[in-house]
Biopython code that builds the backbone (N, CA, C, O; Angstrom):
import numpy as np
from Bio.PDB.StructureBuilder import StructureBuilder

atoms = [
    (1, "MET", "N", (-20.596, -111.167, -26.005)),
    (1, "MET", "CA", (-20.474, -109.994, -26.273)),
    (1, "MET", "C", (-21.062, -108.756, -25.435)),
    (1, "MET", "O", (-20.463, -107.696, -25.259)),
    (2, "ILE", "N", (-22.338, -109.075, -24.950)),
    (2, "ILE", "CA", (-23.072, -108.127, -23.912)),
    (2, "ILE", "C", (-22.574, -107.956, -22.767)),
    (2, "ILE", "O", (-22.634, -106.938, -22.077)),
    (3, "MET", "N", (-21.883, -109.316, -22.448)),
    (3, "MET", "CA", (-21.181, -109.154, -21.121)),
    (3, "MET", "C", (-19.827, -108.622, -20.962)),
    (3, "MET", "O", (-19.338, -108.402, -19.854)),
    (4, "GLU", "N", (-19.199, -108.410, -22.107)),
    (4, "GLU", "CA", (-18.045, -107.794, -22.221)),
    (4, "GLU", "C", (-18.175, -106.153, -22.019)),
    (4, "GLU", "O", (-17.422, -105.406, -21.394)),
    (5, "ASN", "N", (-19.514, -105.810, -22.838)),
    (5, "ASN", "CA", (-19.757, -104.164, -22.881)),
    (5, "ASN", "C", (-20.331, -103.936, -21.382)),
    (5, "ASN", "O", (-20.182, -102.790, -20.956)),
    (6, "THR", "N", (-20.901, -104.769, -20.613)),
    (6, "THR", "CA", (-21.210, -104.333, -19.414)),
    (6, "THR", "C", (-20.087, -104.556, -18.428)),
    (6, "THR", "O", (-20.184, -103.814, -17.450)),
    (7, "GLY", "N", (-19.064, -105.360, -18.412)),
    (7, "GLY", "CA", (-17.853, -105.264, -17.666)),
    (7, "GLY", "C", (-17.012, -103.863, -17.970)),
    (7, "GLY", "O", (-16.467, -103.145, -17.133)),
    (8, "THR", "N", (-17.065, -103.686, -19.383)),
    (8, "THR", "CA", (-16.424, -102.467, -19.719)),
    (8, "THR", "C", (-17.075, -101.246, -19.173)),
    (8, "THR", "O", (-16.389, -100.364, -18.656)),
    (9, "LEU", "N", (-18.310, -101.161, -19.261)),
    (9, "LEU", "CA", (-19.220, -99.986, -18.858)),
    (9, "LEU", "C", (-19.029, -99.758, -17.300)),
    (9, "LEU", "O", (-19.047, -98.650, -16.763)),
    (10, "LYS", "N", (-18.819, -101.139, -16.563)),
    (10, "LYS", "CA", (-18.700, -100.823, -15.164)),
    (10, "LYS", "C", (-17.056, -100.212, -14.933)),
    (10, "LYS", "O", (-16.859, -99.271, -14.164)),
    (11, "ASP", "N", (-16.332, -100.638, -15.425)),
    (11, "ASP", "CA", (-15.043, -100.395, -15.560)),
    (11, "ASP", "C", (-15.026, -98.654, -15.831)),
    (11, "ASP", "O", (-14.605, -97.799, -15.052)),
    (12, "ASN", "N", (-15.554, -98.479, -17.031)),
    (12, "ASN", "CA", (-15.879, -96.974, -17.010)),
    (12, "ASN", "C", (-16.362, -96.102, -16.146)),
    (12, "ASN", "O", (-15.873, -95.001, -15.893)),
    (13, "VAL", "N", (-17.551, -96.686, -15.571)),
    (13, "VAL", "CA", (-18.133, -95.723, -14.463)),
    (13, "VAL", "C", (-17.568, -96.072, -13.235)),
    (13, "VAL", "O", (-18.116, -95.415, -12.350)),
    (14, "LYS", "N", (-16.804, -96.738, -12.844)),
    (14, "LYS", "CA", (-15.853, -96.839, -11.586)),
    (14, "LYS", "C", (-14.748, -95.886, -11.779)),
    (14, "LYS", "O", (-14.535, -95.085, -10.870)),
    (15, "ASP", "N", (-13.944, -95.857, -12.942)),
    (15, "ASP", "CA", (-13.242, -94.955, -13.340)),
    (15, "ASP", "C", (-13.777, -93.448, -13.294)),
    (15, "ASP", "O", (-13.200, -92.586, -12.631)),
    (16, "TYR", "N", (-14.633, -93.264, -13.857)),
    (16, "TYR", "CA", (-15.196, -91.888, -13.786)),
    (16, "TYR", "C", (-15.727, -91.555, -12.355)),
    (16, "TYR", "O", (-15.700, -90.384, -11.976)),
    (17, "ILE", "N", (-16.170, -92.467, -11.613)),
    (17, "ILE", "CA", (-16.358, -91.866, -10.096)),
    (17, "ILE", "C", (-15.011, -91.659, -9.582)),
    (17, "ILE", "O", (-14.884, -90.680, -8.847)),
    (18, "GLU", "N", (-13.810, -92.483, -9.844)),
    (18, "GLU", "CA", (-12.904, -92.125, -9.059)),
    (18, "GLU", "C", (-12.051, -90.995, -9.419)),
    (18, "GLU", "O", (-11.255, -90.426, -8.672)),
    (19, "THR", "N", (-12.294, -90.736, -10.614)),
    (19, "THR", "CA", (-12.031, -89.359, -11.203)),
    (19, "THR", "C", (-12.396, -88.086, -10.426)),
    (19, "THR", "O", (-11.715, -87.202, -9.908)),
    (20, "ARG", "N", (-13.923, -88.345, -10.547)),
    (20, "ARG", "CA", (-14.579, -87.199, -9.923)),
    (20, "ARG", "C", (-14.255, -87.085, -8.283)),
    (20, "ARG", "O", (-14.214, -85.992, -7.720)),
    (21, "ILE", "N", (-14.048, -88.255, -7.646)),
    (21, "ILE", "CA", (-13.566, -87.851, -6.368)),
    (21, "ILE", "C", (-12.278, -87.308, -6.306)),
    (21, "ILE", "O", (-12.054, -86.498, -5.407)),
    (22, "ASP", "N", (-11.347, -87.617, -7.132)),
    (22, "ASP", "CA", (-9.944, -86.856, -7.119)),
    (22, "ASP", "C", (-10.032, -85.495, -7.245)),
    (22, "ASP", "O", (-9.311, -84.743, -6.591)),
    (23, "ILE", "N", (-11.090, -85.002, -8.255)),
    (23, "ILE", "CA", (-11.183, -83.609, -8.942)),
    (23, "ILE", "C", (-11.775, -83.055, -7.526)),
    (23, "ILE", "O", (-11.163, -82.152, -6.956)),
    (24, "MET", "N", (-12.828, -83.534, -7.026)),
    (24, "MET", "CA", (-13.415, -82.867, -5.696)),
    (24, "MET", "C", (-12.179, -82.724, -4.561)),
    (24, "MET", "O", (-12.087, -81.824, -3.727)),
    (25, "LYS", "N", (-11.392, -83.684, -4.723)),
    (25, "LYS", "CA", (-10.644, -83.531, -3.154)),
    (25, "LYS", "C", (-9.406, -82.535, -3.617)),
    (25, "LYS", "O", (-8.850, -81.846, -2.761)),
    (26, "LEU", "N", (-9.040, -82.489, -4.852)),
    (26, "LEU", "CA", (-8.191, -81.297, -5.594)),
    (26, "LEU", "C", (-8.792, -79.969, -5.456)),
    (26, "LEU", "O", (-8.114, -79.034, -5.030)),
    (27, "GLN", "N", (-10.031, -79.823, -5.791)),
    (27, "GLN", "CA", (-10.636, -78.586, -5.622)),
    (27, "GLN", "C", (-11.043, -78.271, -4.214)),
    (27, "GLN", "O", (-10.983, -77.080, -3.906)),
    (28, "ALA", "N", (-11.425, -79.076, -3.354)),
    (28, "ALA", "CA", (-11.183, -78.727, -1.880)),
    (28, "ALA", "C", (-9.799, -78.210, -1.323)),
    (28, "ALA", "O", (-9.757, -77.448, -0.357)),
    (29, "ILE", "N", (-8.677, -78.654, -1.971)),
    (29, "ILE", "CA", (-7.516, -78.486, -1.307)),
    (29, "ILE", "C", (-7.208, -76.816, -1.798)),
    (29, "ILE", "O", (-6.769, -75.912, -1.087)),
    (30, "ASN", "N", (-7.575, -76.762, -3.164)),
    (30, "ASN", "CA", (-7.409, -75.709, -3.868)),
    (30, "ASN", "C", (-7.960, -74.497, -2.883)),
    (30, "ASN", "O", (-7.361, -73.510, -2.455)),
    (31, "LYS", "N", (-9.159, -74.885, -2.707)),
    (31, "LYS", "CA", (-10.108, -73.532, -1.967)),
    (31, "LYS", "C", (-9.529, -73.593, -0.754)),
    (31, "LYS", "O", (-9.205, -72.467, -0.373)),
    (32, "GLY", "N", (-9.208, -74.642, 0.178)),
    (32, "GLY", "CA", (-8.878, -74.598, 1.662)),
    (32, "GLY", "C", (-7.450, -74.264, 1.914)),
    (32, "GLY", "O", (-7.087, -73.946, 3.046)),
    (33, "ALA", "N", (-6.711, -74.315, 1.020)),
    (33, "ALA", "CA", (-5.257, -73.725, 1.137)),
    (33, "ALA", "C", (-4.861, -72.451, 1.497)),
    (33, "ALA", "O", (-3.913, -72.183, 2.236)),
    (34, "PRO", "N", (-5.803, -71.470, 0.819)),
    (34, "PRO", "CA", (-5.412, -70.256, 1.040)),
    (34, "PRO", "C", (-6.072, -69.648, 2.159)),
    (34, "PRO", "O", (-5.781, -68.549, 2.630)),
    (35, "VAL", "N", (-7.050, -70.486, 2.595)),
    (35, "VAL", "CA", (-8.004, -70.118, 3.867)),
    (35, "VAL", "C", (-6.997, -70.606, 5.142)),
    (35, "VAL", "O", (-6.733, -69.856, 6.082)),
    (36, "ILE", "N", (-6.534, -71.848, 5.029)),
    (36, "ILE", "CA", (-5.522, -71.874, 5.963)),
    (36, "ILE", "C", (-4.188, -71.457, 6.123)),
    (36, "ILE", "O", (-3.688, -71.636, 7.234)),
    (37, "SER", "N", (-3.536, -70.957, 5.274)),
    (37, "SER", "CA", (-2.311, -70.546, 4.974)),
    (37, "SER", "C", (-2.730, -68.745, 5.377)),
    (37, "SER", "O", (-1.902, -67.915, 5.751)),
    (38, "GLY", "N", (-3.813, -68.563, 5.225)),
    (38, "GLY", "CA", (-4.110, -67.073, 5.624)),
    (38, "GLY", "C", (-4.305, -66.897, 6.892)),
    (38, "GLY", "O", (-3.946, -65.843, 7.416)),
    (39, "ALA", "N", (-4.946, -67.961, 7.661)),
    (39, "ALA", "CA", (-5.276, -68.115, 9.234)),
    (39, "ALA", "C", (-3.889, -67.955, 9.824)),
    (39, "ALA", "O", (-3.724, -67.021, 10.609)),
    (40, "ILE", "N", (-2.906, -68.731, 9.548)),
    (40, "ILE", "CA", (-1.650, -69.014, 9.838)),
    (40, "ILE", "C", (-0.813, -68.063, 10.039)),
    (40, "ILE", "O", (-0.153, -67.840, 11.053)),
    (41, "THR", "N", (-0.861, -67.178, 8.496)),
    (41, "THR", "CA", (-0.141, -66.059, 8.454)),
    (41, "THR", "C", (-0.653, -64.767, 9.485)),
    (41, "THR", "O", (0.060, -63.995, 10.125)),
    (42, "GLY", "N", (-2.232, -64.829, 9.395)),
    (42, "GLY", "CA", (-2.528, -64.304, 10.569)),
    (42, "GLY", "C", (-2.486, -64.215, 11.977)),
    (42, "GLY", "O", (-2.492, -63.188, 12.656)),
    (43, "ILE", "N", (-2.439, -65.450, 12.370)),
    (43, "ILE", "CA", (-1.976, -65.721, 13.497)),
    (43, "ILE", "C", (-0.374, -65.350, 13.931)),
    (43, "ILE", "O", (-0.158, -64.955, 15.077)),
    (44, "ALA", "N", (0.559, -65.474, 13.111)),
    (44, "ALA", "CA", (1.836, -65.232, 13.487)),
    (44, "ALA", "C", (1.905, -63.901, 13.358)),
    (44, "ALA", "O", (2.662, -63.329, 14.143)),
    (45, "VAL", "N", (1.293, -63.229, 12.546)),
    (45, "VAL", "CA", (1.474, -61.625, 12.564)),
    (45, "VAL", "C", (0.754, -61.192, 13.727)),
    (45, "VAL", "O", (1.194, -60.116, 14.133)),
    (46, "ALA", "N", (-0.129, -61.613, 14.360)),
    (46, "ALA", "CA", (-0.849, -61.181, 15.445)),
    (46, "ALA", "C", (-0.018, -61.508, 16.656)),
    (46, "ALA", "O", (0.134, -60.655, 17.531)),
    (47, "PHE", "N", (0.557, -62.769, 16.756)),
    (47, "PHE", "CA", (1.628, -63.181, 17.984)),
    (47, "PHE", "C", (2.616, -62.113, 17.971)),
    (47, "PHE", "O", (2.608, -61.474, 19.023)),
    (48, "LEU", "N", (3.535, -61.685, 17.038)),
    (48, "LEU", "CA", (4.569, -60.805, 16.686)),
    (48, "LEU", "C", (4.202, -59.562, 17.168)),
    (48, "LEU", "O", (4.818, -58.960, 18.048)),
    (49, "GLY", "N", (2.846, -59.025, 16.402)),
    (49, "GLY", "CA", (2.319, -57.616, 16.689)),
    (49, "GLY", "C", (2.194, -57.571, 18.409)),
    (49, "GLY", "O", (2.617, -56.558, 18.965)),
    (50, "ILE", "N", (1.690, -58.528, 19.128)),
    (50, "ILE", "CA", (1.528, -58.412, 20.544)),
    (50, "ILE", "C", (2.554, -58.122, 20.937)),
    (50, "ILE", "O", (2.476, -57.046, 21.529)),
    (51, "PHE", "N", (3.880, -58.663, 20.927)),
    (51, "PHE", "CA", (5.088, -58.281, 21.336)),
    (51, "PHE", "C", (5.738, -56.817, 20.966)),
    (51, "PHE", "O", (6.474, -56.139, 21.684)),
    (52, "ILE", "N", (5.317, -56.555, 19.800)),
    (52, "ILE", "CA", (6.071, -55.240, 19.147)),
    (52, "ILE", "C", (5.048, -54.090, 20.065)),
    (52, "ILE", "O", (5.609, -53.100, 20.534)),
    (53, "ILE", "N", (3.392, -54.300, 20.308)),
    (53, "ILE", "CA", (2.704, -53.304, 21.054)),
    (53, "ILE", "C", (3.236, -53.059, 22.321)),
    (53, "ILE", "O", (3.450, -51.920, 22.737)),
    (54, "MET", "N", (3.544, -54.467, 23.192)),
    (54, "MET", "CA", (4.078, -54.679, 24.264)),
    (54, "MET", "C", (5.285, -53.945, 24.564)),
    (54, "MET", "O", (5.170, -53.432, 25.677)),
    (55, "PHE", "N", (6.351, -53.697, 24.045)),
    (55, "PHE", "CA", (7.511, -53.453, 24.299)),
    (55, "PHE", "C", (7.273, -51.838, 23.943)),
    (55, "PHE", "O", (7.715, -50.949, 24.670)),
    (56, "LEU", "N", (6.506, -51.581, 22.713)),
    (56, "LEU", "CA", (6.307, -49.977, 22.559)),
    (56, "LEU", "C", (5.460, -49.259, 23.542)),
    (56, "LEU", "O", (5.573, -48.051, 23.750)),
    (57, "SER", "N", (4.489, -50.140, 24.226)),
    (57, "SER", "CA", (3.811, -49.639, 25.254)),
    (57, "SER", "C", (4.693, -49.111, 26.454)),
    (57, "SER", "O", (4.698, -47.990, 26.963)),
    (58, "PHE", "N", (5.511, -50.347, 26.792)),
    (58, "PHE", "CA", (6.573, -50.051, 27.895)),
    (58, "PHE", "C", (7.200, -48.886, 27.580)),
    (58, "PHE", "O", (7.125, -47.977, 28.407)),
    (59, "SER", "N", (7.828, -48.701, 26.525)),
    (59, "SER", "CA", (8.781, -47.641, 26.228)),
    (59, "SER", "C", (8.028, -46.160, 26.453)),
    (59, "SER", "O", (8.424, -45.139, 27.015)),
    (60, "ALA", "N", (6.670, -46.509, 25.716)),
    (60, "ALA", "CA", (5.837, -45.094, 25.840)),
    (60, "ALA", "C", (5.765, -44.650, 27.327)),
    (60, "ALA", "O", (6.071, -43.519, 27.707)),
    (61, "ALA", "N", (5.318, -45.675, 28.147)),
    (61, "ALA", "CA", (5.043, -45.513, 29.501)),
    (61, "ALA", "C", (6.334, -45.102, 30.347)),
    (61, "ALA", "O", (6.096, -44.282, 31.233)),
    (62, "TYR", "N", (7.465, -45.464, 30.249)),
    (62, "TYR", "CA", (8.609, -45.273, 30.688)),
    (62, "TYR", "C", (9.025, -43.874, 30.287)),
    (62, "TYR", "O", (9.363, -43.102, 31.185)),
    (63, "ALA", "N", (9.033, -43.457, 28.982)),
    (63, "ALA", "CA", (9.254, -42.007, 28.509)),
    (63, "ALA", "C", (8.103, -40.938, 29.135)),
    (63, "ALA", "O", (8.415, -39.779, 29.409)),
    (64, "ILE", "N", (6.778, -41.447, 29.324)),
    (64, "ILE", "CA", (6.054, -40.451, 30.042)),
    (64, "ILE", "C", (6.344, -40.324, 31.310)),
    (64, "ILE", "O", (6.279, -39.196, 31.798)),
    (65, "SER", "N", (6.700, -41.367, 32.071)),
    (65, "SER", "CA", (7.023, -41.292, 33.366)),
    (65, "SER", "C", (8.152, -40.485, 33.608)),
    (65, "SER", "O", (8.181, -39.719, 34.571)),
    (66, "ASP", "N", (9.209, -40.611, 32.706)),
    (66, "ASP", "CA", (10.525, -39.882, 32.754)),
    (66, "ASP", "C", (10.235, -38.146, 32.706)),
    (66, "ASP", "O", (10.691, -37.285, 33.458)),
    (67, "ALA", "N", (9.385, -38.011, 31.632)),
    (67, "ALA", "CA", (8.855, -36.673, 31.306)),
    (67, "ALA", "C", (8.106, -35.844, 32.349)),
    (67, "ALA", "O", (8.304, -34.657, 32.607)),
    (68, "THR", "N", (7.113, -36.758, 32.966)),
    (68, "THR", "CA", (6.453, -36.324, 34.295)),
    (68, "THR", "C", (6.919, -36.412, 35.629)),
    (68, "THR", "O", (6.297, -35.959, 36.590)),
    (69, "ASP", "N", (8.018, -36.997, 35.694)),
    (69, "ASP", "CA", (8.708, -37.110, 36.956)),
    (69, "ASP", "C", (7.674, -38.120, 37.899)),
    (69, "ASP", "O", (8.114, -38.442, 39.003)),
    (70, "LYS", "N", (6.467, -38.572, 37.543)),
    (70, "LYS", "CA", (5.701, -39.367, 38.348)),
    (70, "LYS", "C", (5.893, -40.830, 37.700)),
    (70, "LYS", "O", (5.554, -41.041, 36.535)),
    (71, "PRO", "N", (6.432, -41.784, 38.481)),
    (71, "PRO", "CA", (6.522, -43.240, 37.533)),
    (71, "PRO", "C", (4.953, -43.536, 37.311)),
    (71, "PRO", "O", (4.502, -43.674, 36.174)),
    (72, "PHE", "N", (4.324, -43.606, 38.213)),
    (72, "PHE", "CA", (2.929, -44.112, 37.702)),
    (72, "PHE", "C", (2.308, -43.572, 36.691)),
    (72, "PHE", "O", (1.637, -44.313, 35.973)),
    (73, "LEU", "N", (2.378, -42.342, 36.440)),
    (73, "LEU", "CA", (1.450, -41.559, 35.419)),
    (73, "LEU", "C", (1.745, -42.008, 34.110)),
    (73, "LEU", "O", (0.879, -41.688, 33.296)),
    (74, "GLY", "N", (2.726, -42.669, 33.644)),
    (74, "GLY", "CA", (3.118, -42.956, 32.433)),
    (74, "GLY", "C", (2.536, -44.456, 32.060)),
    (74, "GLY", "O", (2.285, -44.789, 30.902)),
    (75, "PHE", "N", (2.375, -45.234, 33.101)),
    (75, "PHE", "CA", (1.745, -46.632, 33.036)),
    (75, "PHE", "C", (0.132, -46.060, 33.085)),
    (75, "PHE", "O", (-0.708, -46.615, 32.376)),
    (76, "LEU", "N", (-0.153, -45.195, 33.751)),
    (76, "LEU", "CA", (-1.786, -44.852, 33.842)),
    (76, "LEU", "C", (-2.133, -44.176, 32.692)),
    (76, "LEU", "O", (-3.329, -44.284, 32.420)),
    (77, "ILE", "N", (-1.470, -43.509, 31.922)),
    (77, "ILE", "CA", (-1.868, -42.937, 30.698)),
    (77, "ILE", "C", (-1.940, -44.037, 29.422)),
    (77, "ILE", "O", (-2.859, -44.073, 28.604)),
    (78, "VAL", "N", (-0.829, -44.877, 29.433)),
    (78, "VAL", "CA", (-0.987, -45.972, 28.415)),
    (78, "VAL", "C", (-2.045, -46.836, 28.852)),
    (78, "VAL", "O", (-2.846, -47.157, 27.974)),
    (79, "ALA", "N", (-2.166, -47.124, 29.592)),
    (79, "ALA", "CA", (-3.724, -47.881, 30.256)),
    (79, "ALA", "C", (-4.840, -47.184, 29.773)),
    (79, "ALA", "O", (-5.656, -47.773, 29.064)),
    (80, "GLY", "N", (-5.000, -45.805, 30.118)),
    (80, "GLY", "CA", (-6.137, -45.156, 29.764)),
    (80, "GLY", "C", (-6.094, -45.426, 28.432)),
    (80, "GLY", "O", (-7.068, -46.049, 28.010)),
    (81, "PHE", "N", (-5.094, -45.085, 27.503)),
    (81, "PHE", "CA", (-5.068, -45.037, 25.824)),
    (81, "PHE", "C", (-5.813, -46.706, 25.191)),
    (81, "PHE", "O", (-6.668, -46.768, 24.308)),
    (82, "TYR", "N", (-5.220, -47.887, 25.909)),
    (82, "TYR", "CA", (-5.689, -49.051, 25.913)),
    (82, "TYR", "C", (-7.365, -49.309, 26.074)),
    (82, "TYR", "O", (-8.017, -49.975, 25.270)),
    (83, "ILE", "N", (-7.928, -48.640, 27.286)),
    (83, "ILE", "CA", (-9.138, -48.637, 27.531)),
    (83, "ILE", "C", (-9.872, -47.898, 26.415)),
    (83, "ILE", "O", (-10.827, -48.518, 25.947)),
    (84, "LEU", "N", (-9.652, -46.860, 25.967)),
    (84, "LEU", "CA", (-9.937, -46.092, 25.213)),
    (84, "LEU", "C", (-10.167, -46.785, 23.666)),
    (84, "LEU", "O", (-11.147, -46.514, 22.973)),
    (85, "LEU", "N", (-9.225, -47.606, 23.306)),
    (85, "LEU", "CA", (-8.984, -48.015, 22.043)),
    (85, "LEU", "C", (-10.010, -49.668, 22.315)),
    (85, "LEU", "O", (-10.664, -50.095, 21.363)),
    (86, "ALA", "N", (-10.014, -50.340, 23.512)),
    (86, "ALA", "CA", (-10.984, -51.326, 23.522)),
    (86, "ALA", "C", (-12.253, -50.868, 23.545)),
    (86, "ALA", "O", (-13.081, -51.604, 23.008)),
    (87, "VAL", "N", (-12.668, -49.775, 24.055)),
    (87, "VAL", "CA", (-13.959, -49.260, 23.782)),
    (87, "VAL", "C", (-14.396, -48.880, 22.666)),
    (87, "VAL", "O", (-15.605, -48.804, 22.446)),
    (88, "LEU", "N", (-13.463, -48.574, 21.762)),
    (88, "LEU", "CA", (-13.831, -47.961, 20.254)),
    (88, "LEU", "C", (-13.778, -49.486, 19.628)),
    (88, "LEU", "O", (-14.607, -49.531, 18.720)),
    (89, "VAL", "N", (-13.249, -50.480, 19.750)),
    (89, "VAL", "CA", (-13.420, -51.543, 19.094)),
    (89, "VAL", "C", (-14.316, -52.170, 19.402)),
    (89, "VAL", "O", (-14.815, -52.890, 18.536)),
    (90, "ILE", "N", (-14.798, -52.163, 20.534)),
    (90, "ILE", "CA", (-16.271, -53.074, 20.897)),
    (90, "ILE", "C", (-17.435, -52.113, 20.108)),
    (90, "ILE", "O", (-18.320, -52.708, 19.493)),
    (91, "VAL", "N", (-17.430, -50.764, 20.128)),
    (91, "VAL", "CA", (-18.512, -49.995, 19.694)),
    (91, "VAL", "C", (-18.221, -50.403, 17.899)),
    (91, "VAL", "O", (-19.200, -50.631, 17.188)),
    (92, "LEU", "N", (-17.215, -50.440, 17.489)),
    (92, "LEU", "CA", (-17.157, -50.358, 16.077)),
    (92, "LEU", "C", (-16.725, -51.950, 15.524)),
    (92, "LEU", "O", (-16.075, -52.158, 14.499)),
    (93, "LYS", "N", (-17.161, -52.832, 16.299)),
    (93, "LYS", "CA", (-16.840, -54.378, 16.254)),
    (93, "LYS", "C", (-17.311, -54.865, 14.834)),
    (93, "LYS", "O", (-16.444, -55.496, 14.230)),
    (94, "ASP", "N", (-18.271, -54.733, 14.308)),
    (94, "ASP", "CA", (-18.900, -55.113, 13.131)),
    (94, "ASP", "C", (-18.253, -54.337, 11.978)),
    (94, "ASP", "O", (-17.729, -54.922, 11.030)),
    (95, "LYS", "N", (-18.308, -52.964, 12.091)),
    (95, "LYS", "CA", (-17.643, -52.482, 11.111)),
    (95, "LYS", "C", (-16.086, -52.611, 10.777)),
    (95, "LYS", "O", (-15.669, -52.816, 9.636)),
    (96, "LEU", "N", (-15.352, -52.481, 11.799)),
    (96, "LEU", "CA", (-13.820, -53.081, 11.347)),
    (96, "LEU", "C", (-13.249, -54.490, 11.732)),
    (96, "LEU", "O", (-12.047, -54.751, 11.689)),
    (97, "LEU", "N", (-14.271, -55.411, 12.129)),
    (97, "LEU", "CA", (-13.546, -56.711, 12.457)),
    (97, "LEU", "C", (-14.565, -57.691, 11.643)),
    (97, "LEU", "O", (-14.111, -58.289, 10.667)),
    (98, "THR", "N", (-15.874, -57.866, 11.999)),
    (98, "THR", "CA", (-16.816, -58.734, 11.537)),
    (98, "THR", "C", (-16.831, -58.679, 9.885)),
    (98, "THR", "O", (-16.174, -59.589, 9.380)),
    (99, "MET", "N", (-17.360, -57.921, 9.107)),
    (99, "MET", "CA", (-17.436, -57.733, 7.877)),
    (99, "MET", "C", (-16.084, -58.082, 7.161)),
    (99, "MET", "O", (-15.980, -59.000, 6.346)),
    (100, "PRO", "N", (-15.006, -57.213, 7.568)),
    (100, "PRO", "CA", (-13.839, -57.568, 6.690)),
    (100, "PRO", "C", (-13.211, -58.807, 6.810)),
    (100, "PRO", "O", (-12.521, -59.173, 5.859)),
    (101, "ILE", "N", (-13.316, -59.542, 7.813)),
    (101, "ILE", "CA", (-13.318, -61.041, 8.056)),
    (101, "ILE", "C", (-13.971, -61.994, 7.074)),
    (101, "ILE", "O", (-13.443, -62.883, 6.406)),
    (102, "ILE", "N", (-15.379, -61.568, 7.142)),
    (102, "ILE", "CA", (-16.206, -62.332, 6.507)),
    (102, "ILE", "C", (-16.272, -62.124, 5.021)),
    (102, "ILE", "O", (-16.839, -62.974, 4.334)),
    (103, "HIS", "N", (-15.617, -60.822, 4.350)),
    (103, "HIS", "CA", (-14.983, -60.709, 2.953)),
    (103, "HIS", "C", (-13.829, -61.189, 2.797)),
    (103, "HIS", "O", (-13.689, -61.841, 1.762)),
    (104, "SER", "N", (-12.930, -61.097, 3.474)),
    (104, "SER", "CA", (-11.737, -61.848, 3.257)),
    (104, "SER", "C", (-11.935, -63.450, 2.980)),
    (104, "SER", "O", (-11.450, -64.154, 2.095)),
    (105, "MET", "N", (-12.740, -63.740, 3.956)),
    (105, "MET", "CA", (-13.114, -65.342, 3.981)),
    (105, "MET", "C", (-14.073, -65.820, 2.586)),
    (105, "MET", "O", (-13.973, -66.899, 2.002)),
    (106, "LEU", "N", (-14.827, -64.921, 2.315)),
    (106, "LEU", "CA", (-15.551, -65.422, 0.871)),
    (106, "LEU", "C", (-14.953, -65.278, -0.262)),
    (106, "LEU", "O", (-15.263, -65.868, -1.297)),
    (107, "ASP", "N", (-13.844, -64.291, -0.096)),
    (107, "ASP", "CA", (-12.934, -63.868, -1.325)),
    (107, "ASP", "C", (-11.837, -65.250, -1.483)),
    (107, "ASP", "O", (-11.502, -65.759, -2.552)),
    (108, "LYS", "N", (-11.436, -65.643, -0.217)),
    (108, "LYS", "CA", (-10.527, -66.912, -0.433)),
    (108, "LYS", "C", (-11.377, -68.170, -0.802)),
    (108, "LYS", "O", (-10.870, -68.929, -1.628)),
    (109, "VAL", "N", (-12.366, -68.427, -0.393)),
    (109, "VAL", "CA", (-13.224, -69.483, -0.570)),
    (109, "VAL", "C", (-13.895, -69.383, -1.930)),
    (109, "VAL", "O", (-14.164, -70.454, -2.473)),
    (110, "TYR", "N", (-14.213, -68.224, -2.578)),
    (110, "TYR", "CA", (-14.849, -68.278, -4.111)),
    (110, "TYR", "C", (-14.272, -67.887, -5.107)),
    (110, "TYR", "O", (-14.693, -67.910, -6.263)),
    (111, "TYR", "N", (-13.006, -67.399, -4.614)),
    (111, "TYR", "CA", (-12.095, -67.108, -5.845)),
    (111, "TYR", "C", (-12.178, -67.995, -6.834)),
    (111, "TYR", "O", (-12.125, -69.203, -6.604)),
    (112, "LYS", "N", (-12.323, -67.481, -8.089)),
    (112, "LYS", "CA", (-11.852, -68.450, -9.170)),
    (112, "LYS", "C", (-11.089, -67.679, -10.312)),
    (112, "LYS", "O", (-11.358, -66.633, -10.903)),
    (113, "THR", "N", (-9.974, -68.623, -10.420)),
    (113, "THR", "CA", (-8.928, -68.269, -11.540)),
    (113, "THR", "C", (-9.733, -67.931, -12.978)),
    (113, "THR", "O", (-10.835, -68.392, -13.274)),
    (114, "PRO", "N", (-8.989, -67.090, -13.738)),
    (114, "PRO", "CA", (-9.520, -66.783, -15.004)),
    (114, "PRO", "C", (-9.664, -68.400, -15.821)),
    (114, "PRO", "O", (-10.694, -68.778, -16.379)),
    (115, "ALA", "N", (-8.839, -68.915, -15.760)),
    (115, "ALA", "CA", (-8.489, -70.293, -16.708)),
    (115, "ALA", "C", (-10.093, -71.225, -16.022)),
    (115, "ALA", "O", (-10.812, -71.965, -16.693)),
    (116, "THR", "N", (-10.263, -70.886, -14.619)),
    (116, "THR", "CA", (-11.603, -71.926, -14.129)),
    (116, "THR", "C", (-12.723, -71.377, -14.763)),
    (116, "THR", "O", (-13.506, -72.112, -15.364)),
    (117, "GLU", "N", (-12.877, -70.242, -14.701)),
    (117, "GLU", "CA", (-14.128, -69.382, -15.335)),
    (117, "GLU", "C", (-14.353, -69.897, -16.782)),
    (117, "GLU", "O", (-15.327, -70.605, -17.039)),
    (118, "ASN", "N", (-13.517, -69.566, -17.649)),
    (118, "ASN", "CA", (-13.664, -70.085, -18.943)),
    (118, "ASN", "C", (-13.974, -71.638, -19.299)),
    (118, "ASN", "O", (-14.368, -71.929, -20.429)),
    (119, "LYS", "N", (-13.831, -72.381, -18.545)),
    (119, "LYS", "CA", (-13.886, -73.833, -18.581)),
    (119, "LYS", "C", (-15.317, -74.180, -18.298)),
    (119, "LYS", "O", (-15.752, -75.290, -18.606)),
    (120, "ARG", "N", (-16.131, -73.189, -17.669)),
    (120, "ARG", "CA", (-17.412, -73.387, -17.336)),
    (120, "ARG", "C", (-18.555, -72.703, -18.361)),
    (120, "ARG", "O", (-19.755, -72.839, -18.126)),
]
sb = StructureBuilder()
sb.init_structure("model")
sb.init_model(0)
sb.init_chain("A")
sb.init_seg("    ")
for serial, (resi, resn, name, xyz) in enumerate(atoms, 1):
    if name == "N":
        sb.init_residue(resn, " ", resi, " ")
    sb.init_atom(name, np.array(xyz, "f"), 0.0, 1.0, " ", f" {name:<3s}", serial, name[0])
structure = sb.get_structure()
């Protein structure tokens, strides 16, 4: 009788551990999926954005060149704009990039659905 209970206890503990491992895997997927999908979406948008900005920059450079009748001036002005933009990004890096990225990642990792909060 005791041996049967011990065997049943071992099976129950084993099942419990396997269930907990499965739950932890699902929780990891649930937390990781939004982070990974957000990163992939961000990379795709950035890639497309680079092409958009590139073509708009060429258009602006040619338009300024035509307006000034000096072919080099349009490209020089557009390059100056990007230099100014780069300096601003470097100066305001923490405020514009670092903190929003940190907050976004924390929101995705620590976001809890209302159903999850009620169970705890």
